[in-house]
VOPAGU-2260 file (C-alpha; in pm, 1 decimal, decimal comma):
REM VOPAGU-2260
SITE   aa  ch    i         X         Y         Z
SITE  UNK   A    0       0,0       0,0       0,0
SITE  UNK   A    1     108,0     356,8     -65,2
SITE  UNK   A    2     170,9     622,7     199,8
SITE  UNK   A    3    -161,0     778,4     100,0
SITE  UNK   A    4    -349,5     449,4     139,5
SITE  UNK   A    5    -183,3     374,2     472,5
SITE  UNK   A    6    -257,3     721,9     602,1
SITE  UNK   A    7    -621,5     736,2     497,4
SITE  UNK   A    8    -686,3     395,2     652,9
SITE  UNK   A    9    -527,3     502,3     981,7
SITE  UNK   A   10    -695,4     842,6     990,0
SITE  UNK   A   11   -1035,9     682,8     944,2
SITE  UNK   A   12    -967,1     440,5    1228,4
SITE  UNK   A   13    -804,2     682,4    1471,0
SITE  UNK   A   14    -987,5    1007,7    1420,0
SITE  UNK   A   15   -1328,7     849,5    1477,7
SITE  UNK   A   16   -1197,0     785,6    1830,4
SITE  UNK   A   17   -1130,4    1161,2    1861,6
SITE  UNK   A   18    -756,3    1091,7    1878,1
SITE  UNK   A   19    -492,2    1300,9    1700,6
SITE  UNK   A   20    -260,3    1121,5    1459,4
SITE  UNK   A   21     100,8    1242,7    1466,5
SITE  UNK   A   22     278,6    1112,5    1155,0
SITE  UNK   A   23     635,4    1032,9    1261,8
SITE  UNK   A   24     847,1    1138,0     966,3
SITE  UNK   A   25    1198,9    1096,3    1108,6
SITE  UNK   A   26    1451,2     976,4     844,4
SITE  UNK   A   27    1184,5    1012,4     574,4
SITE  UNK   A   28    1249,6    1234,4     272,0
SITE  UNK   A   29    1055,4    1549,8     194,1
SITE  UNK   A   30     881,4    1368,9     -93,6
SITE  UNK   A   31     726,4    1114,8     144,4
SITE  UNK   A   32     610,0    1388,4     379,7
SITE  UNK   A   33     456,1    1577,7      88,0
SITE  UNK   A   34     263,0    1266,1     -15,1
SITE  UNK   A   35     118,2    1246,7     336,1
SITE  UNK   A   36      53,7    1621,8     327,8
SITE  UNK   A   37    -141,0    1595,6       2,6
SITE  UNK   A   38    -344,9    1315,9     161,7
SITE  UNK   A   39    -456,1    1564,7     426,9
SITE  UNK   A   40    -202,1    1509,9     706,4
SITE  UNK   A   41     -83,1    1824,3     886,8
SITE  UNK   A   42      61,4    1693,2    1215,8
SITE  UNK   A   43     415,6    1556,5    1187,0
SITE  UNK   A   44     660,3    1438,7    1452,7
SITE  UNK   A   45    1040,1    1444,5    1439,0
SITE  UNK   A   46    1305,7    1312,1    1675,8
SITE  UNK   A   47    1610,5    1522,2    1589,8
SITE  UNK   A   48    1633,7    1900,3    1594,3
SITE  UNK   A   49    1864,5    1933,8    1291,9
SITE  UNK   A   50    1638,7    1721,4    1074,5
SITE  UNK   A   51    1327,4    1899,6    1202,1
SITE  UNK   A   52    1465,0    2245,7    1123,6
SITE  UNK   A   53    1566,0    2146,7     769,6
SITE  UNK   A   54    1224,1    1996,9     702,9
SITE  UNK   A   55    1046,0    2297,7     851,4
SITE  UNK   A   56    1232,5    2524,2     610,9
SITE  UNK   A   57    1160,6    2302,2     309,2
SITE  UNK   A   58     794,3    2220,0     367,1
SITE  UNK   A   59     458,9    2405,7     378,1
SITE  UNK   A   60     417,7    2638,8     672,3
SITE  UNK   A   61      74,1    2512,3     772,8
SITE  UNK   A   62     234,0    2189,8     900,0
SITE  UNK   A   63     211,3    2151,3    1277,5
SITE  UNK   A   64     549,9    2022,3    1394,5
SITE  UNK   A   65     587,0    1807,4    1706,0
SITE  UNK   A   66     925,1    1730,4    1865,2
SITE  UNK   A   67     891,0    1377,9    2005,0
SITE  UNK   A   68    1254,3    1276,5    2062,0
SITE  UNK   A   69    1489,9    1355,8    2348,3
SITE  UNK   A   70    1568,9    1728,1    2347,9
SITE  UNK   A   71    1898,8    1875,3    2463,8
SITE  UNK   A   72    1883,0    2221,4    2621,2
SITE  UNK   A   73    2136,5    2365,4    2375,4
SITE  UNK   A   74    1911,2    2272,5    2080,4
SITE  UNK   A   75    1592,1    2440,4    2203,7
SITE  UNK   A   76    1675,4    2775,2    2041,7
SITE  UNK   A   77    1662,4    2623,8    1692,4
SITE  UNK   A   78    1299,5    2509,2    1719,1
SITE  UNK   A   79    1161,6    2776,3    1952,7
SITE  UNK   A   80    1041,1    3006,4    1671,0
SITE  UNK   A   81     803,0    2752,0    1519,1
SITE  UNK   A   82     752,4    2430,7    1717,8
SITE  UNK   A   83     387,6    2352,4    1793,3
SITE  UNK   A   84     431,9    2099,2    2074,2
SITE  UNK   A   85     730,4    1947,1    2255,1
SITE  UNK   A   86     633,2    1599,4    2377,3
SITE  UNK   A   87     958,0    1512,3    2553,4
SITE  UNK   A   88    1011,2    1752,8    2844,3
SITE  UNK   A   89    1189,7    1545,0    3107,3
SITE  UNK   A   90    1343,3    1799,0    3345,7
SITE  UNK   A   91    1285,9    2138,6    3504,7
SITE  UNK   A   92    1614,2    2256,5    3350,3
SITE  UNK   A   93    1481,5    2181,2    3001,2
SITE  UNK   A   94    1151,2    2349,0    3078,8
SITE  UNK   A   95    1335,7    2660,6    3195,7
SITE  UNK   A   96    1534,9    2672,4    2871,9
SITE  UNK   A   97    1219,2    2631,3    2662,1
SITE  UNK   A   98    1063,5    2916,7    2861,3
SITE  UNK   A   99    1369,8    3134,5    2799,4
SITE  UNK   A  100    1375,1    3071,4    2424,2
SITE  UNK   A  101     997,0    3110,0    2395,9
SITE  UNK   A  102    1022,1    3452,0    2561,5
SITE  UNK   A  103    1291,4    3555,7    2311,6
SITE  UNK   A  104    1049,5    3465,5    2032,8
SITE  UNK   A  105     751,1    3631,4    2205,2
SITE  UNK   A  106     570,8    3297,4    2220,3
SITE  UNK   A  107     418,2    3055,5    2466,3
SITE  UNK   A  108     533,7    2703,6    2376,7
SITE  UNK   A  109     309,7    2406,7    2450,7
SITE  UNK   A  110     480,1    2116,5    2626,7
SITE  UNK   A  111     406,5    1766,5    2750,9
SITE  UNK   A  112     588,3    1622,7    3050,5
SITE  UNK   A  113     748,1    1293,8    2949,4
SITE  UNK   A  114     684,2    1030,7    3216,1
SITE  UNK   A  115     897,3     720,0    3257,7
SITE  UNK   A  116     658,8     423,0    3242,1
SITE  UNK   A  117     865,0     151,7    3069,1
SITE  UNK   A  118    1050,7    -139,4    3221,7
SITE  UNK   A  119    1366,2     -44,0    3031,1
SITE  UNK   A  120    1685,8     142,3    3108,9
SITE  UNK   A  121    1701,7     328,7    2777,7
SITE  UNK   A  122    1392,1     545,2    2804,0
SITE  UNK   A  123    1394,2     907,0    2918,6
SITE  UNK   A  124    1131,3    1060,3    3141,1
SITE  UNK   A  125    1029,4    1186,1    3483,2
SITE  UNK   A  126     929,0     952,8    3762,1
SITE  UNK   A  127     574,9     992,8    3894,8
SITE  UNK   A  128     704,1    1164,2    4209,6
SITE  UNK   A  129     928,4    1392,2    4002,4
SITE  UNK   A  130     626,0    1512,8    3802,9
SITE  UNK   A  131     454,1    1616,7    4126,6
SITE  UNK   A  132     770,1    1780,6    4265,7
SITE  UNK   A  133     814,2    1980,0    3944,4
SITE  UNK   A  134     453,6    2102,2    3939,6
SITE  UNK   A  135     473,5    2203,2    4304,8
SITE  UNK   A  136     799,2    2396,2    4265,7
SITE  UNK   A  137     834,9    2774,5    4281,3
SITE  UNK   A  138    1061,1    2754,6    3977,1
SITE  UNK   A  139     780,5    2603,4    3769,5
SITE  UNK   A  140     531,4    2862,2    3894,4
SITE  UNK   A  141     755,1    3141,6    3765,0
SITE  UNK   A  142     758,8    3019,5    3404,0
SITE  UNK   A  143     538,8    3244,3    3191,5
SITE  UNK   A  144     623,2    3133,3    2836,5
SITE  UNK   A  145     549,2    2761,7    2852,9
SITE  UNK   A  146     218,9    2580,9    2887,7
SITE  UNK   A  147     189,7    2223,3    3010,7
SITE  UNK   A  148     -92,9    2068,6    2809,2
SITE  UNK   A  149     -54,9    1704,5    2915,6
SITE  UNK   A  150     172,0    1403,6    2958,7
SITE  UNK   A  151     365,1    1171,4    2726,9
SITE  UNK   A  152     490,4     817,7    2779,7
SITE  UNK   A  153     658,3     535,3    2589,3
SITE  UNK   A  154     566,7     180,7    2685,2
SITE  UNK   A  155     813,0    -105,9    2708,8
SITE  UNK   A  156     911,7    -246,7    2370,0
SITE  UNK   A  157     752,7    -583,8    2432,5
SITE  UNK   A  158     505,8    -836,1    2292,3
SITE  UNK   A  159     347,2    -857,5    2636,7
SITE  UNK   A  160      18,6    -673,6    2580,2
SITE  UNK   A  161     -79,3    -701,6    2946,5
SITE  UNK   A  162     235,8    -516,6    3051,4
SITE  UNK   A  163     186,1    -245,8    2787,2
SITE  UNK   A  164    -175,6    -202,9    2891,3
SITE  UNK   A  165     -74,9    -164,8    3256,6
SITE  UNK   A  166     191,1      95,4    3170,8
SITE  UNK   A  167     -56,4     302,4    2970,1
SITE  UNK   A  168    -315,5     263,4    3247,3
SITE  UNK   A  169     -64,3     398,0    3499,8
SITE  UNK   A  170       4,5     701,9    3280,8
SITE  UNK   A  171    -368,1     773,0    3240,4
SITE  UNK   A  172    -415,4     738,6    3616,2
SITE  UNK   A  173    -131,4     985,9    3678,0
SITE  UNK   A  174    -280,7    1222,5    3419,6
SITE  UNK   A  175    -618,9    1213,3    3595,6
SITE  UNK   A  176    -458,9    1285,1    3933,0
SITE  UNK   A  177    -245,0    1570,4    3797,8
SITE  UNK   A  178    -543,5    1718,4    3615,6
SITE  UNK   A  179    -752,5    1716,3    3934,2
SITE  UNK   A  180    -475,8    1851,7    4157,4
SITE  UNK   A  181    -301,6    2109,1    3939,1
SITE  UNK   A  182    -500,0    2181,9    3621,3
SITE  UNK   A  183    -864,0    2146,1    3725,4
SITE  UNK   A  184    -959,3    2481,7    3575,2
SITE  UNK   A  185    -726,4    2458,8    3274,4
SITE  UNK   A  186    -908,9    2328,1    2968,4
SITE  UNK   A  187    -581,8    2308,4    2774,8
SITE  UNK   A  188    -443,2    2032,7    2998,1
SITE  UNK   A  189    -605,8    1750,2    2802,2
SITE  UNK   A  190    -343,0    1556,6    2605,3
SITE  UNK   A  191    -201,9    1210,9    2671,2
SITE  UNK   A  192      55,2    1126,8    2404,7
SITE  UNK   A  193      97,9     750,0    2413,0
SITE  UNK   A  194      96,3     478,6    2152,5
SITE  UNK   A  195     309,8     403,7    1846,5
SITE  UNK   A  196     274,7     172,4    1545,6
SITE  UNK   A  197     306,0    -142,7    1755,1
SITE  UNK   A  198      76,6     -48,6    2044,3
SITE  UNK   A  199    -146,8     242,1    1944,0
SITE  UNK   A  200    -467,6      36,8    1966,1
SITE  UNK   A  201    -396,2     -49,0    2330,5
SITE  UNK   A  202    -303,9     314,7    2396,8
SITE  UNK   A  203    -633,9     440,7    2255,3
SITE  UNK   A  204    -824,5     190,1    2470,0
SITE  UNK   A  205    -640,4     327,2    2773,6
SITE  UNK   A  206    -723,0     690,6    2700,8
SITE  UNK   A  207    -458,7     824,6    2463,5
SITE  UNK   A  208    -546,7    1150,6    2286,6
SITE  UNK   A  209    -242,3    1148,3    2055,3
SITE  UNK   A  210     -69,5     854,9    1885,9
SITE  UNK   A  211     273,0     878,6    1721,6
SITE  UNK   A  212     283,7     653,8    1416,7
SITE  UNK   A  213     565,8     620,7    1165,1
SITE  UNK   A  214     621,4     277,7    1009,4
SITE  UNK   A  215     249,8     205,1     963,4
SITE  UNK   A  216     233,2     515,2     743,4
SITE  UNK   A  217     573,1     543,0     576,4
SITE  UNK   A  218     689,2     181,7     588,8
SITE  UNK   A  219     996,5      39,6     756,1
SITE  UNK   A  220    1242,1     142,4     486,6
SITE  UNK   A  221    1551,3     310,0     634,9
SITE  UNK   A  222    1732,9     561,0     418,2
SITE  UNK   A  223    2061,4     744,4     451,6
SITE  UNK   A  224    1983,8    1082,3     596,5
SITE  UNK   A  225    2119,5    1364,2     806,2
SITE  UNK   A  226    2420,2    1301,8    1025,8
SITE  UNK   A  227    2280,1    1386,3    1364,0
SITE  UNK   A  228    2503,0    1471,7    1654,8
SITE  UNK   A  229    2241,5    1393,8    1916,2
């Protein structure tokens, strides 16, 4: 099936659940992204800042760009002028840098707090207690140019559906508690970014509002691309 066919099939399935589809276009050429664009897709996710900036400059400006990979503080300035949503905020230090660069660009940047839910050593993210400590801190209260609009999590890369389901359930439970305690009157705190090509159906069942899907749209083909230093 073509990118267009894959995308239209997924959009029909996902958007009837009132879930946003983020097309993960990392390593994919501009031509592939344009095919998805012409099929109606406007939300795209990238992992690396250098690649994201080059694609932003080359592609239509009505695309909504999401940074979904690990973000280093020294790279924030490159995406601050245009990024729509940063999914991967995993420290107060990073949040402070995003706030600083957003202020320089006279913007408020939307962010998700990335929560560590996987049974793996390689994943980034805040612990549940660290999320609460951050939201309670005076430093967080002073940030005027960022807006926390939800949480993000990556489940364990496993065939064990029960484990994945439990990890997503834990993230949704944390989201509900944080919403009640800290964002009860904030209608913008509504996003739970969880679910990828292998587990998005479980994620949607567990309350995801955004799924990040790459290979089910663009295929598994790996191409030579940018040399990233991240």
